[in-house]
N, C-alpha and C positions, 0 to 999 in steps of 0.2 A: 783779486789775488796776485800776490808777486812771485815771481820765479827767481832762481839763483841768478839767472842772466840778467834780470832787471836790477839785483842788488849789485851787480858788478858794473853796471853802466856809469861811466865817468862823467861827472858834471863839472864843467869849469867853475872855480872859485868865484870868479868875476862873471856871473851870468844871471840874467833874469829868472832862470829856471831855479838856480840854487837860492836866490834871493826870496822867492816864493815860498820855498821849503823852509828856509832858515833865514829870517830877515835880522841878521846880525851884521854890525860893519865888517869891512874887510880887516881892520886893526883887530877886532875882537876874535875874528876867525883865526888869524895867524897867531894871536895869543893862546887860543885854545889848542892849535897845533902843537906850538912851542911847549905848552905844559902837558902834552900827551894825552890830552882829553878827546882829540879829534885827529884821525889819521888822514893824511893826503899824501897824493903822489905828484911828482914833478915829471913832466914830459916836455923837454925843450925848456922853453921860457914859461910855459903855462902850469899853473897848478891846478889838480884836479881832486875831487872828493866823490868816492863811489856812493851811489844813491843808498845802498845798504848801511854804509857808514852814517850817512845823514840820519837815517831812519834810527840806528842804534843810538846816536847821539841825542836825538829829540827825545827818545823813549826813557833814556836815563836822566834827563833833566829833572831836579826836584819839582814835585807838584805843590802847588799852594794848598795850605791846609794840612799838610802831612807833617808829621815832627821832623825837625831838622831842615825843613824848607825855609829858604831865605824870604 
């Protein structure tokens, strides 16, 4: 079970933890951020994504076998 605090935990965009959760290239991630499909925050020179935002993004990805899925 996750808590609201867990969902707020910030994960560096360039980290093994993020790569395990969402194995996309950095280029693709920045593209998704630019297109507004993924929300990130910048603190200093580093970019972070909240754990809850990663969860939301993955849950909203189209599922294979569903209408409209690529």
